[in-house]
C-alpha positions in Angstrom: 60.7 114.9 84.4 63.1 112.0 84.4 65.4 113.5 81.8 67.7 115.4 84.0 67.8 112.6 86.6 68.6 110.1 83.9 71.4 112.3 82.5 72.8 112.7 86.0 72.8 109.0 86.7 74.4 108.3 83.3 77.1 110.8 84.0 77.9 109.3 87.4 78.1 105.8 86.0 80.4 106.9 83.2 82.8 108.5 85.7 82.8 105.7 88.3 82.8 102.4 86.2 86.6 102.3 85.8 87.1 102.7 89.6 84.5 100.0 90.3 86.1 97.7 87.8 89.6 98.2 89.2 88.3 97.6 92.8 86.6 94.3 91.8 89.8 93.1 90.0 91.9 93.9 93.1 89.4 92.1 95.5 89.2 89.0 93.3 93.0 89.0 93.0 93.3 89.1 96.8 90.8 86.3 97.2 92.6 84.1 94.7 96.0 84.8 96.3 94.5 84.0 99.8 93.2 80.6 98.4 96.6 79.7 96.9 98.6 80.8 100.0 96.5 78.7 102.3 96.2 75.7 99.9 92.4 75.8 99.8 90.2 74.8 97.0 88.0 77.2 95.1 84.4 76.3 95.7 82.1 78.6 93.8 78.9 78.0 95.7 80.7 78.9 99.0 82.4 82.1 97.7 
């Protein structure tokens, strides 16, 4: 019963993981650039 659902979820993940990875890299890059531009320190427990 979970076989087709599991295959569908696996197929969706295999197609979308590169897009998710690129999006995360872009967002982290924007955050680091913002911190450098505004001369703020990186505090991990606040971010």
